[in-house]
N, C-alpha and C positions, 0 to 999 in steps of 0.2 A: 406541520408536519407534511413532507411529500412522497409519497413511494412508486415503485414499480416493481411488479411481479413479472419472473418469466418461467413457464411451464416447462417439462421435460422435453418438449418439442420446439421449444424457442418461441412460441409465441407469447406475445406481450399482451396478461390478462388486464395489467392497472398501468396506464400511461402517465409518463410526468415529464415533460418538454423542456420544464425550465434549467438551464445550466446551472449546475453549482459545481464549487470544489470539491475535488475527489481525497485531498489531503491524504493522509496516508495509505489509503489504496492504491495509490500511484505506484507503492513500495511492490501491490502483485503484479503490475505492468512493467516495472522494471527488472521485478525476478523473472517474469516470463520472458521477457526481450533475451535474458540472459540464459535461459535454459533454451531459446531458440540458436544462440551461441554455438552451446554445447552439443545442439544436433546436428550442426555443420561443422565440428570439427573445431571449432576456432576458440573455445575455453574449454577449460578442463574444470571442473567442480572441486577437485581434490588438489588441483595447484594452487601455490601460494601467489599471491599479487607481487608484484615485480617488486623488489626490495622488501618486503613486509613479511610478517612472522605466521600470518594469517591464509586462510585458503577464501575460496568463494563461498564455498558453503558454508563455512562459519560466518563469513560477511552477510550471507541470507537468511541467515538461523541467530544471527544475532548469538554468535558463540564468539567472536573473534577476541571479546576482551576489551572491545574500543569502547573509550568514555563517549558522552554523550551532549549535547548542547542543552539539552532539557536540567542539567543539574547546574547551570550556571546563572543564579540570579542576575545577574549582568544583561544575559541574553533574553531572559522575560522583560526585565527593566525596558532595555532597548524596544522590543516589540510593542510593549503598552507603550510607549511615548511615540508611538513611529517615525521610529529613527531610520535612517537608509541601512539596510543589511551589510553586513560587515564583508570583506574581500576573504574568499577560500581560506588564503594563505594566514590573514588574521584569526578566523575561526579556528583552524588548526594549531595554531598557537596557544589557544585562550583554551581550548578543551585538553591541549598536551597530547596531541594524536598518538603519539609515541609512547607515551606512559600507558601502558594496560592496566586495565583493573585485574585481570587474572590472566594466566597461561590461555591461548587459543585451544579453545574444544574441553576447558576445565570449569565453566561456568557457563553464565546465562545474562546478558544486560540488554536491554532492548536499545539500540544505537542507530539513528538518524544517522549518525556519520558514516556507518557504515554502508548506508545505502548511498550516501553521496561518492565515496569512494566508489561503489558499484558504478555506479551514474560515470563517473569519469572514465571508468575502465570499458564500458558500452560504449561510448563516445569514441574513445581512441580505438575498440576495435573493429568500429564501424566506420571510422574515420569521417562520424557525421555529427550533427549536435543534434541533443535530446529531440528538440521541436522538428527536426527534421526526420526523423526515425519514426515519432510519433505519429507524423503527415502519413509516411510512408505504410508504417505498419496499420492502425488504428483506423486512419481517414480513408487511406485508400485500398487496402487489400482487405480491412474487414467491413468498410461501408459504415464505419461510426460517425459520423459526419459530423456530430457535434463538439468531439472532444478537441481538444488544444493544451498547448503548454503556457501557462499565465506567466509571462515575464516580467510586466511592469503594474506601476499603479492605476493605470487607465482600464487596464485587463479586469484586476480585482475589482474595482470599483465600479465596473459595467455589471457584474454578478449580482450586487446589491444584496450580500449576505453577511456582512462584517462590519465591522469599524472601518470607518474612509480612510483611506491612504496607510493602508496596511501595504507593506513590499513584499510582496509573493515568496521573493528571493531568500527571505528568512526561511523558507520552507528548502534548505538546502540540494535535497535530492532532486527537486522538480516538484512542481504542483500543476497537477491535471487538473482541468475543469471541463464537465460535460453533462450531457443530462444522464438521470435516472435510468433511463432505457438502456443507455449503451453500458453503462458503469454494469449494468446486471445482464447484458446481454456478451460484454466481454467475460464476464467471469462464468458462466454459463458455457462458451465457447471452450473456455480453458478446461472446465473440469468434464467439458462431455471427449476431451480429446482434440479436440479442432484446431489448437493452436502450437501444440509440443508433441513430440511423440510420446508414446504410451508409458518407455522406459524414463523419461523425463517427467513425466505427469506424477510416475510412482516415489521417483527422488522428492519431487516437492513436496508431497505428502506422508514423507518420512518425517516423523514425529517426535521432538524434545518436549517432554513433560515437565508443565508448569507448576511450582506449589506457588500459588499467590491468592491473597485476598479481591475476591471481584467484586467485594461487594453487592451491589442490588443489580449487577449485570448478571445475563443468563446463563452463563457458562458453569458448568459442572464440573469437566473434567479438562480445562484450559491445557492447550500444546500449540506448539509453533513450528511449520515447516516451512520451507523454503519461501518467502515472499505471501505465506498465507496465514493467519491464524485460526487457530482449530478448536473445535471440541467434538471429543470423541467418546460417547458411550453411547447404550442401548437407545436411549431416550432422545438424545440431539448429537446426531453427528453432522459435523459442519466443516465447511472450508469456507474462508475469505478473508475480508481485514475490514477494520472498522479504522476511521481518521476522525481529528478532531483537530480544530486551529481555531483561531481568535473568531468568536461568535456561532460557529457551526460546527455539525457532528455529521458524519455519514460512515453508514452501515452498510456493506455488501457481503454479501453470505450465501452459500450454496447450503440447501439442506438435503442430505440423503436419507430424502423420505422413500416410500413404496413408489410415490409420484414424486420425484425430487422437483424441486422448485430453486429457482435463484430470487432472491430479494434484495433490493436498493433501498434504502430508508435514508431520509434528510430531515435535519429540523436547526433551527437557528436557536442553539442552546448549547449548555456544557455538560450536560448527562449524559453519556455514551450508554448508561443504561436503560435510559427510556427510548432512545433509538433502537437499541438491540434486542430491546424485549419486544418494541413493536414489529421488529424483521420476524422474529421468531412466530408471534402472533397471525401474520399475513402467511408465514410458511405452513404454519397447521393448518389453517381454514381451509375446509374442504378435503382433509387426506385422513 
């Protein structure tokens, strides 16, 4: 297990230089990019996507009604057998993208497909590839120089963190990789209002309360914002995201303590609770 901790001033107190896959923490980055488009007047949260019945807000908060490939046994079998990823069109046909699980805004279902659609919209509006957007925003603007979009077998194998020859394009919304310091710094910058407007940050933290069994995970009052998985009670007030893929887990969370901390933890395992509980311990240490 490796980890990095950033304090309220943005100083890194625990370093972890090794690049690792960010898995679904990539969603937080995508959501931030989308909110910057809102700030620039190029995207309206409550407008519907072209020819779709759901809004950008609903995509971001998993209330669109979209299905997900995580429910497909053939998806998991193909990943386990290290097969090449399907085309986007094939994926959309397999998940029956137009057959919603519920009316938009009338339920909640975690959907990676929703963030794939968000990625496609971001690329369309910017008229840039996600890789180029990441380079311009995270690498050049924020100087988070370890971050890149993992787009092929060689790039994933170079991380040496999971099964060899996993096709990262199975992670359809995009798979970012970078060191834990850069992950923690990105979330620190976001939660301190350095990346989006104050209004956008408020919108990102308007929460949909979840009634789910979290098992051994530390969340006592889980909720979801826009690209943020949160916990909101007097003893544990957090915002961030956990991600899991073949062979590893990452948890990147901002803890709203008297002295706030942002923590990123990574372990080669398949237990989100172990990684998240370590993040809580690190956040509370010395607070």
